[in-house]
N, C-alpha and C positions, 0 to 999 in steps of 0.2 A: 505494500501501498504505499510507504514513503517513497516516492519519486521526486526524483531533480527535474527540477522543471527552469533552472537558471542557474549556470553556473559559468561567471566569468570570474578574474584576477578581484577584482572590486563587488561582486555580486554572488551569493548563493539560494536560491532557494530551494527549499525543499516542500510537496504536498502529503498529504496521508488524509485520502477525505475530504472533510469538508476544514482540515485546520491545512494554517500554510504558517513555516517560520520565513522568514528572509534575511539573512545575515549581510551584511551591508559595511565596509571599509570605508567607503570615502564619509558616511554618513557616523560610523563611528556606532550603529544602533543592531541590535537585535530586535525583528518584532516579530510579534507572534498572533496573526489575525485566526479566527474562528468564524463560523455560522452556524446557526441553530437551526434547523426550518427554515431553509433560505433567509432568514435576518443574520445578517453580516452583527458579529459584536463586536464594540469598542476594540482597536488592535492595544496591544500592549509590548509597550516600547521596554527594552534594557538598555546598556549599556554592551557594547562586547565585553570588557574588561570585567562585567557581572558573569562570566560561564567560566565559572570552575572545571569544570568538566564533562565528558560525553562520553556517555559510557552504555552498555547495555542492560537492561533490566528488562525477567521476565518474568510473568505471572500467571495462575493458574487458572483459567477461567470457570467459575463453580460449577454453571450448569453444563460444560462439554465434558471439565474436567484438561481440556486441551490447554497448550504453551502458548500465551500471545507474548510477542517479543516487539518490545519496543526501542527508538532510540533517545534516549532517555538525556537532557539538556540542563545539567545541575546549579545551580543559580549560587555565589558566595553570599547570597542574603537567606538563603535555605531551603529557598522553591523551588521547580525544578518544573520544565516542558516535556512533555513524553510525546514522542512521532510513531502511532504505530503503524506494524509491517508487515507485510504476508507472511512471511518467515524471515528465517535468522540469517540467512545471507543477505534478503533486503536490510535489513537492520545493520548487520555488520557493513553494507556497504553503505549507508546513509549517514553512519559511525563515521566511517574512516572519512568520506568526502567533508565532513562538518571536521573534523580532528586539521585533516589537510590542510581546510581553509583558515582556519584559524592558528594553524604553525605550533599545535600540539604534536606531542609526540607521538606515534602511531600506538594502539591500546592492546 
C-alpha cells in the first residue's frame, strides 16, 4: 500500500491509502495529509529535524490474526506517523527510501 509518488533530491512523497507523507528539504518540513470519507483533514507539519527514527512496526490484526506491517516515522516529541504497507518488502522499501532521503544510516 505504501507507494512512492514523488522522489526527487528535494522532495519525497509516499502514499498509503488516503494518507500522504511529503518530506520537503527546501521547506525543511514533513507533512502528513489524511482524508476520511472524502473529507481532507488539516495537514500536520513538523520540521524534518523532528524525525528521530524510521523503522518497521508490525502489529497483529485482532480479527484475522494476520501480521500488518507499517513504516513508522518516530518523532522526537514522542509522537509517530504510520504508513501501512501491503507486505513486509513494501514496508522495508518505504523505510529505505525515507532513511535514504533523510541521510540516515540503513536500518
